A tleap script that builds the chain and sets N, CA, C and O, in Angstrom:
source leaprc.protein.ff14SB
mol = sequence {
  NMET VAL VAL ASP ASP LEU ILE ILE PRO ALA
  LEU ILE ALA GLY VAL THR ALA ALA ILE TYR
  GLY GLY TYR ALA TYR LEU THR GLY LYS LEU
  THR THR PRO GLY GLU PRO PHE VAL PRO GLU
  LYS LEU ILE GLY THR VAL ILE VAL SER PHE
  GLY VAL GLY ILE ALA MET SER TYR ALA GLY
  MET PRO VAL GLU GLN THR THR PHE TYR GLY
  VAL LEU ILE THR ILE GLY ALA VAL GLU ALA
  GLY GLN LYS ILE VAL LYS PRO PHE PHE ASN
  TRP LEU ARG LYS MET PHE ASP VAL PRO ILE
  PRO THR LEU PHE GLY LYS CLYS
}
set mol.1.N position { 0.819 -1.185 0.000 }
set mol.1.CA position { 0.000 0.000 0.000 }
set mol.1.C position { 0.864 1.250 0.000 }
set mol.1.O position { 1.995 1.236 0.487 }
set mol.2.N position { 0.336 2.304 -0.536 }
set mol.2.CA position { 1.070 3.562 -0.622 }
set mol.2.C position { 1.393 4.107 0.761 }
set mol.2.O position { 2.495 4.602 0.997 }
set mol.3.N position { 0.443 4.015 1.663 }
set mol.3.CA position { 0.661 4.546 3.011 }
set mol.3.C position { 1.805 3.799 3.694 }
set mol.3.O position { 2.684 4.416 4.296 }
set mol.4.N position { 1.789 2.464 3.599 }
set mol.4.CA position { 2.819 1.657 4.260 }
set mol.4.C position { 4.176 1.777 3.583 }
set mol.4.O position { 5.209 1.729 4.251 }
set mol.5.N position { 4.180 1.930 2.266 }
set mol.5.CA position { 5.438 1.934 1.527 }
set mol.5.C position { 6.072 3.308 1.387 }
set mol.5.O position { 7.296 3.406 1.304 }
set mol.6.N position { 5.280 4.371 1.357 }
set mol.6.CA position { 5.825 5.708 1.105 }
set mol.6.C position { 5.608 6.696 2.244 }
set mol.6.O position { 6.553 7.334 2.707 }
set mol.7.N position { 4.385 6.818 2.685 }
set mol.7.CA position { 4.034 7.884 3.625 }
set mol.7.C position { 4.633 7.643 5.005 }
set mol.7.O position { 5.277 8.532 5.562 }
set mol.8.N position { 4.434 6.470 5.552 }
set mol.8.CA position { 4.922 6.195 6.904 }
set mol.8.C position { 6.448 6.254 6.975 }
set mol.8.O position { 6.973 6.891 7.889 }
set mol.9.N position { 7.194 5.616 6.049 }
set mol.9.CA position { 8.656 5.773 6.105 }
set mol.9.C position { 9.115 7.223 5.953 }
set mol.9.O position { 10.087 7.632 6.588 }
set mol.10.N position { 8.428 8.001 5.119 }
set mol.10.CA position { 8.793 9.409 4.938 }
set mol.10.C position { 8.541 10.199 6.222 }
set mol.10.O position { 9.355 11.040 6.604 }
set mol.11.N position { 7.429 9.934 6.881 }
set mol.11.CA position { 7.139 10.622 8.144 }
set mol.11.C position { 8.139 10.239 9.235 }
set mol.11.O position { 8.577 11.087 10.014 }
set mol.12.N position { 8.492 8.961 9.282 }
set mol.12.CA position { 9.491 8.516 10.256 }
set mol.12.C position { 10.835 9.189 9.965 }
set mol.12.O position { 11.529 9.629 10.881 }
set mol.13.N position { 11.192 9.263 8.687 }
set mol.13.CA position { 12.438 9.930 8.302 }
set mol.13.C position { 12.384 11.414 8.667 }
set mol.13.O position { 13.374 11.977 9.134 }
set mol.14.N position { 11.233 12.041 8.454 }
set mol.14.CA position { 11.077 13.448 8.795 }
set mol.14.C position { 11.222 13.696 10.280 }
set mol.14.O position { 11.893 14.642 10.694 }
set mol.15.N position { 10.603 12.859 11.079 }
set mol.15.CA position { 10.693 13.001 12.539 }
set mol.15.C position { 12.132 12.739 12.999 }
set mol.15.O position { 12.655 13.459 13.850 }
set mol.16.N position { 12.763 11.718 12.440 }
set mol.16.CA position { 14.158 11.424 12.793 }
set mol.16.C position { 15.056 12.610 12.468 }
set mol.16.O position { 15.879 13.015 13.289 }
set mol.17.N position { 14.899 13.164 11.274 }
set mol.17.CA position { 15.715 14.315 10.865 }
set mol.17.C position { 15.411 15.536 11.728 }
set mol.17.O position { 16.318 16.296 12.064 }
set mol.18.N position { 14.144 15.728 12.088 }
set mol.18.CA position { 13.782 16.844 12.964 }
set mol.18.C position { 14.467 16.710 14.321 }
set mol.18.O position { 14.918 17.704 14.891 }
set mol.19.N position { 14.547 15.494 14.834 }
set mol.19.CA position { 15.248 15.261 16.108 }
set mol.19.C position { 16.736 15.560 15.946 }
set mol.19.O position { 17.334 16.214 16.800 }
set mol.20.N position { 17.341 15.080 14.843 }
set mol.20.CA position { 18.754 15.375 14.583 }
set mol.20.C position { 18.982 16.883 14.480 }
set mol.20.O position { 19.950 17.404 15.033 }
set mol.21.N position { 18.092 17.585 13.772 }
set mol.21.CA position { 18.229 19.030 13.604 }
set mol.21.C position { 18.105 19.772 14.927 }
set mol.21.O position { 18.897 20.666 15.225 }
set mol.22.N position { 17.106 19.396 15.714 }
set mol.22.CA position { 16.932 20.018 17.030 }
set mol.22.C position { 18.121 19.751 17.933 }
set mol.22.O position { 18.583 20.645 18.643 }
set mol.23.N position { 18.615 18.524 17.908 }
set mol.23.CA position { 19.788 18.163 18.707 }
set mol.23.C position { 21.010 18.976 18.269 }
set mol.23.O position { 21.756 19.491 19.102 }
set mol.24.N position { 21.201 19.081 16.962 }
set mol.24.CA position { 22.352 19.822 16.437 }
set mol.24.C position { 22.268 21.293 16.829 }
set mol.24.O position { 23.282 21.904 17.168 }
set mol.25.N position { 21.074 21.861 16.784 }
set mol.25.CA position { 20.927 23.270 17.181 }
set mol.25.C position { 21.187 23.437 18.678 }
set mol.25.O position { 21.911 24.344 19.089 }
set mol.26.N position { 20.599 22.571 19.481 }
set mol.26.CA position { 20.732 22.698 20.933 }
set mol.26.C position { 22.152 22.447 21.425 }
set mol.26.O position { 22.559 23.000 22.447 }
set mol.27.N position { 22.905 21.625 20.713 }
set mol.27.CA position { 24.285 21.348 21.129 }
set mol.27.C position { 25.283 22.304 20.498 }
set mol.27.O position { 26.480 22.213 20.772 }
set mol.28.N position { 24.814 23.219 19.658 }
set mol.28.CA position { 25.693 24.229 19.080 }
set mol.28.C position { 26.382 23.823 17.802 }
set mol.28.O position { 27.273 24.534 17.339 }
set mol.29.N position { 25.997 22.689 17.206 }
set mol.29.CA position { 26.634 22.258 15.965 }
set mol.29.C position { 26.184 23.081 14.766 }
set mol.29.O position { 26.865 23.106 13.740 }
set mol.30.N position { 25.036 23.759 14.887 }
set mol.30.CA position { 24.518 24.566 13.786 }
set mol.30.C position { 24.507 26.054 14.121 }
set mol.30.O position { 23.896 26.843 13.400 }
set mol.31.N position { 25.164 26.442 15.190 }
set mol.31.CA position { 25.153 27.848 15.601 }
set mol.31.C position { 26.576 28.352 15.775 }
set mol.31.O position { 27.529 27.576 15.839 }
set mol.32.N position { 26.690 29.640 15.848 }
set mol.32.CA position { 27.975 30.278 16.133 }
set mol.32.C position { 28.236 30.182 17.635 }
set mol.32.O position { 27.321 30.383 18.433 }
set mol.33.N position { 29.468 29.878 18.028 }
set mol.33.CA position { 29.753 29.803 19.470 }
set mol.33.C position { 29.405 31.117 20.172 }
set mol.33.O position { 29.745 32.198 19.693 }
set mol.34.N position { 28.735 31.007 21.294 }
set mol.34.CA position { 28.345 32.175 22.071 }
set mol.34.C position { 27.043 32.815 21.625 }
set mol.34.O position { 26.586 33.785 22.229 }
set mol.35.N position { 26.447 32.280 20.575 }
set mol.35.CA position { 25.172 32.830 20.092 }
set mol.35.C position { 24.071 32.503 21.102 }
set mol.35.O position { 23.988 31.370 21.576 }
set mol.36.N position { 23.231 33.477 21.435 }
set mol.36.CA position { 22.164 33.199 22.408 }
set mol.36.C position { 21.106 32.252 21.828 }
set mol.36.O position { 20.917 32.165 20.614 }
set mol.37.N position { 20.432 31.555 22.731 }
set mol.37.CA position { 19.359 30.648 22.314 }
set mol.37.C position { 18.179 31.466 21.797 }
set mol.37.O position { 17.699 32.377 22.471 }
set mol.38.N position { 17.720 31.131 20.595 }
set mol.38.CA position { 16.583 31.810 19.985 }
set mol.38.C position { 15.548 30.734 19.646 }
set mol.38.O position { 15.783 29.922 18.750 }
set mol.39.N position { 14.401 30.711 20.347 }
set mol.39.CA position { 13.404 29.660 20.100 }
set mol.39.C position { 12.938 29.604 18.638 }
set mol.39.O position { 12.673 28.522 18.114 }
set mol.40.N position { 12.838 30.766 17.980 }
set mol.40.CA position { 12.378 30.778 16.587 }
set mol.40.C position { 13.352 30.034 15.678 }
set mol.40.O position { 12.936 29.354 14.739 }
set mol.41.N position { 14.645 30.165 15.957 }
set mol.41.CA position { 15.644 29.453 15.149 }
set mol.41.C position { 15.546 27.949 15.381 }
set mol.41.O position { 15.675 27.164 14.442 }
set mol.42.N position { 15.319 27.550 16.623 }
set mol.42.CA position { 15.155 26.126 16.920 }
set mol.42.C position { 13.952 25.578 16.182 }
set mol.42.O position { 14.042 24.526 15.551 }
set mol.43.N position { 12.834 26.267 16.249 }
set mol.43.CA position { 11.611 25.803 15.571 }
set mol.43.C position { 11.835 25.758 14.061 }
set mol.43.O position { 11.443 24.796 13.400 }
set mol.44.N position { 12.469 26.804 13.515 }
set mol.44.CA position { 12.764 26.817 12.078 }
set mol.44.C position { 13.676 25.677 11.678 }
set mol.44.O position { 13.473 25.047 10.640 }
set mol.45.N position { 14.687 25.407 12.502 }
set mol.45.CA position { 15.617 24.314 12.219 }
set mol.45.C position { 14.894 22.972 12.232 }
set mol.45.O position { 15.139 22.126 11.372 }
set mol.46.N position { 14.013 22.777 13.194 }
set mol.46.CA position { 13.272 21.511 13.294 }
set mol.46.C position { 12.341 21.337 12.086 }
set mol.46.O position { 12.234 20.240 11.538 }
set mol.47.N position { 11.675 22.411 11.675 }
set mol.47.CA position { 10.757 22.324 10.528 }
set mol.47.C position { 11.523 22.033 9.236 }
set mol.47.O position { 11.128 21.167 8.455 }
set mol.48.N position { 12.624 22.764 9.016 }
set mol.48.CA position { 13.434 22.518 7.817 }
set mol.48.C position { 14.014 21.105 7.859 }
set mol.48.O position { 14.046 20.418 6.839 }
set mol.49.N position { 14.465 20.675 9.016 }
set mol.49.CA position { 15.025 19.332 9.151 }
set mol.49.C position { 13.976 18.262 8.837 }
set mol.49.O position { 14.288 17.249 8.212 }
set mol.50.N position { 12.749 18.488 9.269 }
set mol.50.CA position { 11.663 17.554 8.963 }
set mol.50.C position { 11.502 17.430 7.449 }
set mol.50.O position { 11.405 16.322 6.921 }
set mol.51.N position { 11.474 18.565 6.753 }
set mol.51.CA position { 11.354 18.548 5.291 }
set mol.51.C position { 12.539 17.887 4.615 }
set mol.51.O position { 12.375 17.153 3.640 }
set mol.52.N position { 13.734 18.146 5.131 }
set mol.52.CA position { 14.940 17.521 4.573 }
set mol.52.C position { 14.871 16.008 4.762 }
set mol.52.O position { 15.236 15.257 3.858 }
set mol.53.N position { 14.411 15.557 5.916 }
set mol.53.CA position { 14.278 14.122 6.164 }
set mol.53.C position { 13.308 13.457 5.209 }
set mol.53.O position { 13.569 12.358 4.721 }
set mol.54.N position { 12.189 14.114 4.938 }
set mol.54.CA position { 11.224 13.569 3.974 }
set mol.54.C position { 11.851 13.508 2.583 }
set mol.54.O position { 11.716 12.506 1.882 }
set mol.55.N position { 12.535 14.577 2.187 }
set mol.55.CA position { 13.178 14.594 0.873 }
set mol.55.C position { 14.258 13.519 0.773 }
set mol.55.O position { 14.392 12.865 -0.261 }
set mol.56.N position { 15.022 13.339 1.840 }
set mol.56.CA position { 16.045 12.293 1.837 }
set mol.56.C position { 15.409 10.916 1.704 }
set mol.56.O position { 15.933 10.049 1.004 }
set mol.57.N position { 14.286 10.719 2.372 }
set mol.57.CA position { 13.594 9.434 2.299 }
set mol.57.C position { 13.126 9.145 0.880 }
set mol.57.O position { 13.323 8.043 0.368 }
set mol.58.N position { 12.508 10.132 0.248 }
set mol.58.CA position { 12.024 9.936 -1.114 }
set mol.58.C position { 13.159 9.784 -2.121 }
set mol.58.O position { 12.983 9.164 -3.170 }
set mol.59.N position { 14.330 10.352 -1.802 }
set mol.59.CA position { 15.492 10.225 -2.691 }
set mol.59.C position { 16.224 8.900 -2.472 }
set mol.59.O position { 17.165 8.578 -3.197 }
set mol.60.N position { 15.793 8.146 -1.483 }
set mol.60.CA position { 16.417 6.858 -1.214 }
set mol.60.C position { 17.673 6.945 -0.367 }
set mol.60.O position { 18.427 5.977 -0.270 }
set mol.61.N position { 17.905 8.095 0.246 }
set mol.61.CA position { 19.081 8.267 1.102 }
set mol.61.C position { 18.754 7.789 2.512 }
set mol.61.O position { 17.638 7.988 2.991 }
set mol.62.N position { 19.711 7.165 3.174 }
set mol.62.CA position { 19.457 6.770 4.566 }
set mol.62.C position { 19.453 8.001 5.462 }
set mol.62.O position { 20.324 8.863 5.341 }
set mol.63.N position { 18.494 8.085 6.346 }
set mol.63.CA position { 18.428 9.218 7.264 }
set mol.63.C position { 19.187 8.829 8.526 }
set mol.63.O position { 18.613 8.423 9.536 }
set mol.64.N position { 20.505 8.974 8.417 }
set mol.64.CA position { 21.399 8.736 9.537 }
set mol.64.C position { 22.015 10.076 9.914 }
set mol.64.O position { 21.977 11.027 9.133 }
set mol.65.N position { 22.572 10.144 11.094 }
set mol.65.CA position { 23.085 11.424 11.580 }
set mol.65.C position { 24.159 11.990 10.655 }
set mol.65.O position { 24.118 13.178 10.335 }
set mol.66.N position { 25.105 11.187 10.222 }
set mol.66.CA position { 26.180 11.706 9.372 }
set mol.66.C position { 25.661 12.132 8.005 }
set mol.66.O position { 26.070 13.171 7.487 }
set mol.67.N position { 24.776 11.353 7.420 }
set mol.67.CA position { 24.205 11.712 6.123 }
set mol.67.C position { 23.380 12.983 6.240 }
set mol.67.O position { 23.450 13.859 5.377 }
set mol.68.N position { 22.608 13.081 7.296 }
set mol.68.CA position { 21.772 14.260 7.524 }
set mol.68.C position { 22.631 15.504 7.684 }
set mol.68.O position { 22.338 16.540 7.087 }
set mol.69.N position { 23.694 15.412 8.488 }
set mol.69.CA position { 24.576 16.571 8.671 }
set mol.69.C position { 25.251 16.943 7.349 }
set mol.69.O position { 25.472 18.122 7.075 }
set mol.70.N position { 25.576 15.947 6.538 }
set mol.70.CA position { 26.154 16.235 5.223 }
set mol.70.C position { 25.215 17.044 4.358 }
set mol.70.O position { 25.641 17.979 3.680 }
set mol.71.N position { 23.938 16.691 4.373 }
set mol.71.CA position { 22.943 17.448 3.610 }
set mol.71.C position { 22.813 18.857 4.167 }
set mol.71.O position { 22.748 19.818 3.400 }
set mol.72.N position { 22.774 18.997 5.492 }
set mol.72.CA position { 22.671 20.330 6.093 }
set mol.72.C position { 23.901 21.180 5.783 }
set mol.72.O position { 23.782 22.385 5.560 }
set mol.73.N position { 25.070 20.566 5.768 }
set mol.73.CA position { 26.289 21.305 5.433 }
set mol.73.C position { 26.224 21.779 3.988 }
set mol.73.O position { 26.654 22.891 3.682 }
set mol.74.N position { 25.697 20.958 3.107 }
set mol.74.CA position { 25.546 21.352 1.708 }
set mol.74.C position { 24.592 22.535 1.585 }
set mol.74.O position { 24.870 23.488 0.857 }
set mol.75.N position { 23.472 22.475 2.292 }
set mol.75.CA position { 22.518 23.584 2.279 }
set mol.75.C position { 23.183 24.846 2.820 }
set mol.75.O position { 23.003 25.931 2.268 }
set mol.76.N position { 23.950 24.703 3.896 }
set mol.76.CA position { 24.656 25.844 4.476 }
set mol.76.C position { 25.699 26.418 3.532 }
set mol.76.O position { 25.883 27.634 3.472 }
set mol.77.N position { 26.384 25.548 2.795 }
set mol.77.CA position { 27.391 26.023 1.839 }
set mol.77.C position { 26.737 26.815 0.715 }
set mol.77.O position { 27.275 27.832 0.275 }
set mol.78.N position { 25.596 26.362 0.255 }
set mol.78.CA position { 24.883 27.094 -0.795 }
set mol.78.C position { 24.447 28.457 -0.268 }
set mol.78.O position { 24.590 29.467 -0.956 }
set mol.79.N position { 23.921 28.483 0.938 }
set mol.79.CA position { 23.495 29.754 1.553 }
set mol.79.C position { 24.677 30.703 1.714 }
set mol.79.O position { 24.572 31.893 1.417 }
set mol.80.N position { 25.798 30.172 2.186 }
set mol.80.CA position { 26.995 31.015 2.343 }
set mol.80.C position { 27.485 31.517 0.993 }
set mol.80.O position { 27.891 32.672 0.866 }
set mol.81.N position { 27.449 30.657 -0.008 }
set mol.81.CA position { 27.856 31.069 -1.355 }
set mol.81.C position { 26.991 32.199 -1.882 }
set mol.81.O position { 27.495 33.145 -2.488 }
set mol.82.N position { 25.698 32.103 -1.651 }
set mol.82.CA position { 24.793 33.165 -2.095 }
set mol.82.C position { 25.085 34.466 -1.369 }
set mol.82.O position { 25.004 35.540 -1.966 }
set mol.83.N position { 25.422 34.385 -0.095 }
set mol.83.CA position { 25.730 35.601 0.665 }
set mol.83.C position { 27.047 36.224 0.220 }
set mol.83.O position { 27.240 37.431 0.367 }
set mol.84.N position { 27.944 35.423 -0.317 }
set mol.84.CA position { 29.215 35.950 -0.823 }
set mol.84.C position { 29.037 36.544 -2.215 }
set mol.84.O position { 29.589 37.604 -2.511 }
set mol.85.N position { 28.275 35.877 -3.065 }
set mol.85.CA position { 28.099 36.317 -4.446 }
set mol.85.C position { 27.262 37.588 -4.537 }
set mol.85.O position { 27.543 38.445 -5.375 }
set mol.86.N position { 26.252 37.727 -3.704 }
set mol.86.CA position { 25.366 38.896 -3.782 }
set mol.86.C position { 26.123 40.213 -3.594 }
set mol.86.O position { 25.928 41.123 -4.399 }
set mol.87.N position { 26.973 40.364 -2.579 }
set mol.87.CA position { 27.719 41.622 -2.464 }
set mol.87.C position { 28.650 41.872 -3.653 }
set mol.87.O position { 28.869 43.018 -4.044 }
set mol.88.N position { 29.194 40.795 -4.223 }
set mol.88.CA position { 30.065 40.943 -5.392 }
set mol.88.C position { 29.290 41.553 -6.556 }
set mol.88.O position { 29.774 42.477 -7.210 }
set mol.89.N position { 28.096 41.041 -6.815 }
set mol.89.CA position { 27.285 41.590 -7.902 }
set mol.89.C position { 26.800 43.000 -7.582 }
set mol.89.O position { 26.681 43.827 -8.486 }
set mol.90.N position { 26.522 43.283 -6.328 }
set mol.90.CA position { 26.176 44.659 -5.950 }
set mol.90.C position { 27.347 45.598 -6.216 }
set mol.90.O position { 27.156 46.722 -6.680 }
set mol.91.N position { 28.551 45.137 -5.921 }
set mol.91.CA position { 29.745 45.924 -6.194 }
set mol.91.C position { 29.895 46.171 -7.697 }
set mol.91.O position { 30.215 47.283 -8.118 }
set mol.92.N position { 29.660 45.119 -8.510 }
set mol.92.CA position { 29.731 45.285 -9.968 }
set mol.92.C position { 28.698 46.291 -10.462 }
set mol.92.O position { 28.991 47.115 -11.328 }
set mol.93.N position { 27.487 46.222 -9.909 }
set mol.93.CA position { 26.443 47.167 -10.310 }
set mol.93.C position { 26.877 48.611 -10.029 }
set mol.93.O position { 26.708 49.501 -10.862 }
set mol.94.N position { 27.434 48.814 -8.848 }
set mol.94.CA position { 27.876 50.168 -8.478 }
set mol.94.C position { 29.078 50.604 -9.319 }
set mol.94.O position { 29.174 51.766 -9.716 }
set mol.95.N position { 29.976 49.685 -9.584 }
set mol.95.CA position { 31.190 50.015 -10.320 }
set mol.95.C position { 30.880 50.424 -11.760 }
set mol.95.O position { 31.429 51.404 -12.264 }
set mol.96.N position { 30.008 49.678 -12.412 }
set mol.96.CA position { 29.700 49.947 -13.815 }
set mol.96.C position { 28.413 50.746 -13.984 }
set mol.96.O position { 28.116 51.224 -15.079 }
set mol.97.N position { 27.654 50.891 -12.910 }
set mol.97.CA position { 26.406 51.655 -12.918 }
set mol.97.C position { 25.441 51.171 -13.998 }
set mol.97.O position { 24.768 51.973 -14.645 }
set mol.98.N position { 25.378 49.862 -14.184 }
set mol.98.CA position { 24.456 49.254 -15.150 }
set mol.98.C position { 23.882 47.990 -14.524 }
set mol.98.O position { 24.496 47.410 -13.628 }
set mol.99.N position { 22.717 47.559 -14.986 }
set mol.99.CA position { 22.181 46.271 -14.510 }
set mol.99.C position { 23.099 45.123 -14.905 }
set mol.99.O position { 23.752 45.182 -15.948 }
set mol.100.N position { 23.155 44.096 -14.096 }
set mol.100.CA position { 24.050 42.955 -14.322 }
set mol.100.C position { 23.853 42.282 -15.682 }
set mol.100.O position { 24.858 41.981 -16.326 }
set mol.101.N position { 22.621 42.021 -16.173 }
set mol.101.CA position { 22.519 41.355 -17.477 }
set mol.101.C position { 23.230 42.092 -18.601 }
set mol.101.O position { 23.736 41.448 -19.520 }
set mol.102.N position { 23.287 43.428 -18.561 }
set mol.102.CA position { 23.951 44.149 -19.640 }
set mol.102.C position { 25.458 44.030 -19.551 }
set mol.102.O position { 26.150 44.282 -20.538 }
set mol.103.N position { 25.991 43.648 -18.385 }
set mol.103.CA position { 27.430 43.431 -18.267 }
set mol.103.C position { 27.870 42.235 -19.114 }
set mol.103.O position { 29.007 42.175 -19.582 }
set mol.104.N position { 26.952 41.287 -19.303 }
set mol.104.CA position { 27.293 40.075 -20.026 }
set mol.104.C position { 26.735 40.069 -21.438 }
set mol.104.O position { 26.678 39.014 -22.069 }
set mol.105.N position { 26.322 41.222 -21.947 }
set mol.105.CA position { 25.868 41.349 -23.330 }
set mol.105.C position { 24.409 40.998 -23.545 }
set mol.105.O position { 23.963 40.951 -24.691 }
set mol.106.N position { 23.650 40.751 -22.492 }
set mol.106.CA position { 22.226 40.436 -22.642 }
set mol.106.C position { 21.404 41.675 -22.351 }
set mol.106.O position { 21.789 42.512 -21.534 }
set mol.107.N position { 20.284 41.787 -23.018 }
set mol.107.CA position { 19.401 42.950 -22.773 }
set mol.107.C position { 18.058 42.495 -22.317 }
set mol.107.O position { 17.181 43.319 -22.061 }
savepdb mol mol.pdb
quit
């Protein structure tokens, strides 16, 4: 049945990942040292972790602590990359005083 084969394992994976995410936040593995406890960040981390666990389940990945942290590190790297690239493009916009697409010959 669909419920037994897909839904229940995905929910279990989501709950497992949510526990891993909450644990990682509470132990400081996902925060900056000395950062104060913020309940909204914990709740957000648990919700995102639940979704990541479901996605990992549907992708056929095992929802284990090391695999889960690897996925979270990848998400964090993408976020950090976006935060680095955005100021660079803002600098280019200011330097050339033109929209970014026109810098590359597109209109």
